[in-house]
C-alpha positions as CSV (number, residue, x, y, z in Angstrom):
1,M,35.5,114.2,161.4
2,M,36.8,110.9,159.3
3,A,39.2,110.2,161.9
4,T,36.4,110.7,164.9
5,A,34.3,108.6,163.0
6,L,36.5,105.7,162.3
7,Y,37.4,105.9,165.9
8,I,33.6,105.2,166.8
9,A,33.9,102.7,164.0
10,I,36.9,100.5,165.9
11,I,35.1,100.9,169.3
12,V,31.4,99.9,168.4
13,S,33.2,96.9,166.1
14,L,35.4,95.7,169.1
15,T,32.2,96.0,171.4
16,V,30.3,93.7,169.2
17,A,33.2,91.4,169.0
18,I,33.6,91.1,172.7
19,Y,30.1,89.8,172.9
20,R,30.6,87.6,170.6
21,A,34.1,86.6,172.1
22,P,34.6,88.2,175.8
23,G,38.5,86.9,175.3
24,V,38.9,89.9,172.0
25,A,38.6,92.6,174.9
26,V,42.4,91.2,175.5
27,A,43.2,93.3,172.5
28,A,41.5,96.2,173.8
29,V,44.1,96.2,176.6
30,L,47.1,95.4,174.3
31,C,46.2,98.1,172.0
32,M,45.0,100.5,174.2
33,F,48.1,102.9,174.4
34,G,48.6,102.5,170.1
35,L,44.8,103.2,170.0
36,E,45.3,106.2,172.4
37,Q,48.0,107.7,170.4
38,W,46.7,107.6,167.1
39,A,43.4,109.4,168.3
40,Q,45.6,111.7,170.0
41,S,47.5,112.7,166.7
42,M,44.7,113.4,164.4
43,I,41.9,114.7,166.7
44,P,42.6,117.4,169.4
45,F,39.5,116.3,171.8
46,F,41.5,113.2,172.6
47,T,44.6,115.2,173.2
48,Y,42.7,117.0,176.0
49,N,41.0,114.3,177.0
50,H,44.2,112.2,177.5
51,T,42.8,109.4,179.5
52,L,39.8,108.8,177.1
53,T,40.9,106.0,175.1
54,N,42.1,104.2,178.4
55,L,38.3,104.4,179.8
56,I,37.0,103.0,177.0
57,S,39.5,100.3,176.8
58,G,38.6,99.6,180.5
59,S,35.0,99.7,180.3
60,L,35.7,97.0,177.4
61,V,37.1,95.2,180.1
62,V,34.3,95.2,182.1
63,F,32.0,94.4,179.5
64,G,33.5,91.7,178.5
65,F,34.3,90.1,182.2
66,A,30.3,91.2,183.3
67,L,29.3,88.8,179.6
68,V,31.1,86.2,181.1
69,C,30.0,86.3,184.9
70,Y,26.2,86.2,183.2
71,R,27.2,83.4,180.5
72,Q,28.4,81.2,183.3
73,G,25.8,82.5,186.1
74,A,28.7,83.1,188.7
75,I,31.2,85.0,189.1
76,S,34.4,82.4,189.0
77,L,37.7,83.5,189.8
78,N,39.7,81.3,187.4
79,Y,43.1,82.9,187.8
80,S,44.9,79.7,187.4
81,T,48.5,78.8,189.7
82,V,50.4,81.8,187.8
83,G,47.5,84.0,187.8
84,W,47.3,83.4,191.7
85,L,51.1,83.6,192.2
86,V,51.1,87.3,190.6
87,L,48.3,88.6,192.7
88,V,50.4,87.5,196.1
89,L,53.4,89.0,194.4
90,Y,51.6,92.4,194.3
91,F,49.9,92.1,197.3
92,Y,53.1,91.5,199.2
93,A,54.7,94.3,196.7
94,F,51.9,96.5,198.1
95,T,51.9,95.5,201.7
96,S,56.2,96.3,201.7
97,L,55.0,99.9,201.3
98,L,54.6,99.9,205.4
99,W,58.9,99.6,205.3
100,T,59.6,101.6,202.1
101,P,62.0,104.9,202.8
102,D,59.4,107.6,200.8
103,F,55.9,106.0,201.7
104,D,54.0,109.1,200.2
105,R,55.8,109.0,196.8
106,S,55.6,105.2,196.8
107,L,52.1,105.1,197.3
108,D,51.4,107.8,194.4
109,Q,53.2,105.3,192.0
110,W,50.1,102.9,193.2
111,I,47.5,105.7,193.1
112,G,48.3,106.3,189.2
113,R,48.4,102.5,188.7
114,L,45.4,101.4,190.2
115,P,43.2,101.4,187.4
116,Y,45.7,99.6,185.1
117,L,46.3,97.1,187.7
118,V,42.9,96.9,188.0
119,M,42.2,96.0,184.4
120,I,45.3,94.2,183.2
121,L,46.3,91.6,186.6
122,I,42.2,90.9,187.8
123,L,40.2,91.4,185.1
124,A,41.8,90.4,181.8
125,P,43.0,86.9,182.8
126,L,39.2,86.1,184.0
127,L,38.5,87.1,180.0
128,I,40.5,83.8,179.0
129,N,38.4,80.7,179.8
130,N,38.4,78.3,176.7
131,L,39.9,77.8,173.1
132,S,37.5,80.5,171.8
133,D,38.8,83.1,173.9
134,I,42.2,81.7,173.0
135,K,41.2,82.5,169.6
136,G,39.8,86.0,169.8
137,A,42.5,87.3,172.0
138,S,45.2,86.2,169.6
139,W,43.2,87.3,166.5
140,S,42.0,90.5,167.6
141,V,45.0,91.5,168.7
142,L,46.4,90.8,164.7
143,F,43.7,92.3,163.2
144,L,42.9,95.8,165.6
145,G,46.6,96.0,166.1
146,G,47.9,95.8,162.5
147,A,44.9,98.5,161.9
148,V,46.4,100.9,164.7
149,V,49.8,100.6,163.2
150,I,49.0,101.2,159.7
151,L,46.8,104.0,160.8
152,L,50.2,105.4,162.7
153,L,52.5,105.1,159.7
154,V,50.0,106.3,157.4
155,F,48.4,108.8,159.0
156,G,50.0,110.1,161.8
157,Q,52.8,113.1,162.0
158,W,56.1,112.4,163.3
159,S,58.3,114.7,164.9
160,G,61.8,112.4,165.6
161,R,60.9,109.0,166.8
162,K,57.7,110.4,168.5
163,I,54.1,110.8,167.4
164,V,53.1,114.5,167.3
165,L,49.5,115.0,169.2
166,A,46.9,117.8,167.9
167,G,46.2,120.8,169.8
168,A,49.6,119.7,172.3
169,E,52.4,122.5,173.2
170,E,55.1,122.0,170.5
171,G,57.9,119.5,171.5
172,S,55.5,117.3,173.1
173,G,54.3,114.2,171.9
174,G,53.4,110.4,172.2
175,N,55.4,107.7,174.2
176,P,57.5,106.1,171.1
177,L,57.9,102.6,173.8
178,A,54.2,102.1,174.1
179,V,53.8,102.4,170.2
180,A,56.7,100.0,169.4
181,G,55.4,97.3,172.0
182,M,52.0,97.3,170.4
183,A,53.7,96.8,167.2
184,G,55.8,93.8,168.6
185,Y,52.9,91.8,169.6
186,V,51.0,92.6,166.4
187,A,54.3,91.6,164.2
188,L,54.7,88.2,166.6
189,A,50.9,87.8,165.6
190,A,51.0,88.2,162.1
191,I,54.3,85.7,161.9
192,F,52.7,82.6,164.3
193,L,48.9,82.6,163.8
194,P,48.2,80.1,160.7
195,V,47.7,81.6,157.6
196,M,44.5,80.9,156.2
197,K,44.3,77.6,153.7
198,S,45.3,78.2,149.9
199,A,45.3,82.3,150.8
200,V,47.9,83.7,148.6
201,L,46.2,87.2,149.5
202,H,46.5,86.5,153.2
203,R,50.0,85.8,153.3
204,V,51.2,88.5,151.2
205,L,49.2,91.2,153.3
206,R,50.7,88.7,156.5
207,W,54.3,90.1,155.5
208,L,53.5,93.5,154.5
209,L,51.9,93.7,157.5
210,I,55.3,92.6,159.6
211,A,57.1,94.9,157.5
212,A,55.1,98.1,158.6
213,C,55.4,96.8,162.2
214,L,59.1,96.4,161.9
215,V,59.2,100.2,160.2
216,L,56.9,101.1,163.3
217,A,59.3,100.0,165.7
218,V,62.3,101.3,164.2
219,K,61.0,104.5,163.0
220,S,60.0,105.5,166.8
221,G,63.8,104.7,167.9
222,S,62.7,102.0,170.5
223,R,65.9,99.5,169.8
224,G,64.8,97.8,172.2
225,Q,61.3,96.5,170.7
226,S,62.9,96.5,167.2
227,L,65.6,94.2,168.0
228,G,63.5,92.3,170.4
229,I,61.4,91.1,167.6
230,L,64.1,90.3,165.5
231,I,65.4,87.9,168.2
232,I,62.1,86.1,169.6
233,A,60.7,85.7,166.1
234,V,63.5,83.9,165.1
235,F,63.7,81.6,168.2
236,F,60.1,81.0,167.8
237,L,60.1,80.0,164.3
238,L,62.2,77.1,164.6
239,F,59.4,75.6,165.8
240,T,56.5,76.3,163.6
241,L,57.0,73.2,161.9
242,P,57.0,70.2,164.4
243,S,58.5,67.6,161.5
244,K,62.5,67.4,161.8
245,G,62.6,66.5,157.6
246,I,64.0,68.8,155.3
247,R,61.0,70.3,153.9
248,S,60.5,71.8,158.1
249,A,63.7,72.5,157.6
250,F,63.5,74.6,154.7
251,W,60.5,76.9,155.4
252,N,61.7,77.2,159.1
253,T,65.1,78.8,157.6
254,L,63.2,80.3,154.9
255,G,61.2,82.1,157.5
256,I,63.9,83.4,159.6
257,G,65.6,84.9,156.4
258,A,62.8,86.8,155.6
259,V,62.2,88.1,159.6
260,L,66.0,89.3,158.8
261,L,66.0,90.5,155.7
262,L,62.6,92.9,156.6
263,G,64.4,93.8,159.9
264,G,67.5,95.0,158.1
265,W,65.3,96.6,155.7
266,A,63.5,98.5,158.3
267,L,66.8,99.4,160.1
268,A,68.5,100.6,156.6
269,N,65.7,103.0,155.6
270,F,63.9,104.1,158.8
271,A,66.3,104.3,161.5
272,E,67.9,107.5,163.3
273,S,71.6,106.9,162.5
274,D,72.5,108.6,166.5
275,R,70.2,105.7,168.1
276,W,71.9,103.0,166.8
277,T,75.5,103.8,166.6
278,S,77.7,101.1,169.2
279,E,78.5,104.2,171.2
280,G,74.9,105.2,171.1
281,M,74.0,101.9,172.3
282,E,76.7,101.7,175.0
283,E,75.8,104.8,176.4
284,S,72.2,103.9,176.8
285,G,73.0,100.4,178.2
286,S,75.1,102.1,180.7
287,K,72.2,104.1,181.6
288,R,69.8,101.4,182.1
289,W,72.1,99.4,184.3
290,T,74.1,101.9,186.7
291,P,70.9,102.6,188.3
292,A,69.9,98.7,188.7
293,I,73.4,98.5,190.3
294,T,73.3,101.2,192.6
295,M,69.6,99.6,193.6
296,L,71.9,96.7,194.3
297,S,74.4,98.6,196.5
298,H,71.7,99.9,198.5
299,W,69.8,96.1,198.7
300,Y,72.8,94.3,200.2
301,T,73.6,96.6,203.1
302,S,71.4,94.7,205.7
303,P,69.9,91.0,206.0
304,E,66.3,92.9,206.2
305,A,66.6,94.2,202.8
306,L,68.4,91.0,201.2
307,F,65.1,88.9,202.6
308,F,62.2,91.5,202.7
309,G,63.3,94.3,200.1
310,L,63.8,97.9,200.4
311,G,59.7,98.2,199.9
312,N,58.4,98.8,196.5
313,S,59.0,102.0,194.8
314,A,61.4,102.6,197.0
315,A,63.9,103.7,193.7
316,F,61.7,106.8,193.9
317,D,63.5,108.0,197.7
318,H,65.6,110.6,196.3
319,R,68.3,109.1,198.6
320,L,68.2,105.9,196.5
321,L,67.5,107.5,193.1
322,G,64.2,109.6,192.8
323,W,63.5,107.5,189.6
324,Y,62.3,103.8,188.8
325,P,65.8,101.7,188.1
326,H,64.1,100.3,184.5
327,V,65.6,96.4,184.8
328,V,62.4,95.0,186.5
329,P,63.9,91.7,187.8
330,V,66.5,93.9,189.6
331,E,63.9,96.1,190.7
332,I,62.0,93.1,192.1
333,L,64.4,91.5,193.9
334,T,66.2,95.0,195.6
335,E,62.3,96.1,196.5
336,E,60.6,93.0,197.4
337,G,63.9,91.0,198.2
338,L,64.4,87.5,198.1
339,I,60.7,86.6,199.0
340,G,59.6,88.7,195.6
341,F,62.3,87.6,193.5
342,G,61.3,83.6,194.3
343,L,57.8,84.5,193.2
344,F,58.6,86.3,190.2
345,A,61.3,83.2,189.5
346,T,58.4,80.9,190.4
347,I,56.2,83.0,188.3
348,V,58.8,82.8,185.0
349,Y,59.7,79.5,185.3
350,L,55.9,78.0,185.8
351,A,55.2,79.9,182.4
352,T,57.6,78.8,180.6
353,R,56.7,75.1,181.6
354,S,53.4,76.1,180.5
355,L,54.2,76.5,177.2
356,I,56.6,74.3,176.8
357,R,54.0,71.3,177.8
358,L,51.9,73.0,176.2
359,Y,53.5,73.2,172.7
360,R,54.2,69.4,173.3
361,M,50.3,68.9,173.4
362,V,49.3,71.2,170.3
363,K,52.6,70.7,167.5
364,H,50.4,68.6,165.7
365,D,47.0,71.0,165.3
366,E,48.4,73.9,163.3
367,T,45.7,76.7,165.0
368,N,46.4,75.9,168.3
369,R,50.5,75.5,167.4
370,G,50.3,79.0,166.3
371,M,48.1,80.4,169.0
372,A,50.5,78.8,171.4
373,L,54.0,80.1,169.9
374,T,52.0,83.7,169.1
375,F,51.5,83.7,173.5
376,G,54.7,82.2,173.9
377,A,56.6,84.9,171.8
378,W,54.6,87.9,173.4
379,F,55.5,86.2,177.0
380,F,59.3,86.0,176.4
381,Y,59.6,89.4,174.0
382,T,57.8,91.4,176.9
383,L,60.1,89.5,179.7
384,L,63.6,90.5,177.3
385,L,62.1,94.5,177.2
386,S,61.9,94.2,181.0
387,F,65.3,94.4,181.1
388,K,65.7,97.6,179.8
389,Q,62.7,99.3,180.7
390,G,59.7,100.0,182.9
391,S,58.9,99.4,186.2
392,M,57.0,96.5,188.1
393,L,54.1,98.5,188.0
394,G,54.1,99.5,184.4
395,M,55.1,95.7,182.9
396,L,52.0,94.5,183.8
397,F,51.3,92.8,179.9
398,L,54.4,90.4,181.1
399,F,52.4,89.2,184.0
400,L,49.4,89.3,182.1
401,F,50.9,86.6,179.5
402,A,52.6,84.5,182.1
403,T,49.0,84.0,183.5
404,M,47.6,83.0,180.2
405,L,50.2,81.0,179.1
406,N,49.3,78.9,182.5
407,K,45.7,79.0,181.7
408,Y,46.4,77.9,178.0
409,E,47.5,74.9,179.0
410,K,45.2,74.1,181.3
411,I,42.5,74.5,178.7
412,V,44.5,72.3,176.7
413,T,44.3,69.9,179.2
414,T,41.1,69.5,179.5
415,S,40.1,69.6,176.0
416,V,39.9,67.3,173.0
417,I,42.5,68.2,170.6
418,V,41.9,66.5,167.1
419,R,45.4,65.5,165.1
420,P,45.4,64.9,161.7
421,G,44.6,61.4,160.8
422,S,42.9,60.9,164.0
């Protein structure tokens, strides 16, 4: 009963926060799978109705979009350049079903992912229209995701690397990769979002939350997510203080050292040894890249396939793989050809350029610098994960972050950022 009351309180709080700032609905998207698995671990009703949390999250996004339209007085398809390119890429991918080898199996993939495509790629980007929306999106992921991380660690029942779902058959469990992915978003937000001035307690709680996120990622056995958090955090920490003096170097080095120490502590105390041995990691890496190489061998057999691709979800044809190849850039290259890969590469390039330009504009503004680094870290963290898991229809957050980075740059370009001393 207590878990049900807490779940309802979370949804009600999200609804109120979205009413104040529609961008908060982005948190409902990014934390959706983590919240879903916590609810399923505590309440059998959610296990039997496993799509309910997803439907609620989708409804919150629709609510936020409706508020944006109402307050603007019209429907504005404000996607930015990257957002439109993302939609063009997915439209081309859908069109490529016309020549995919197994149309029925490929179409099934689209039907199953359609609600997420609408929620994440079409509606969610329209929630980000000003600096208030940017702030609401980043900080709400920290608070909501942080709460879910703690709930999963403290109250979740674990069997190996999976969350045990209440009322489910023995041996079944949650999705460890989704849980660890959310932990990564929360950890990176906790690292880069600015600390409240003179708030010692906030600093302490922030590092405790980072430790909890690393423990959750390691406990789930998600090696890519665990190492990805550390790699991306260490790189982006180099830019947390823009000055080049001794003080900046000291605090940047201290932050990097703290993250690495927490990562080492989590690995030493919560890692399953058989998943973290060099042999186990090498074997897993081979399993990831062998299907991708197989797809490449089918792709360059004809000029038509090279240019137009084999067709979206072609890998699901049993004559090719019978499953997705786990390496998203290779999947896009082989299934959408040079046309699709060109669009993908352009999206990554423009998002990276937006981050660089954005950082240059806000590096002397602590609040915006922290949020820009958070969005940038989210993008590159997800891009890194795309080389070891998921599919084009599954790694939707990658394209959402690319779009939001591009929109953030446009917002700051047209806004007045007050620098210290100005």
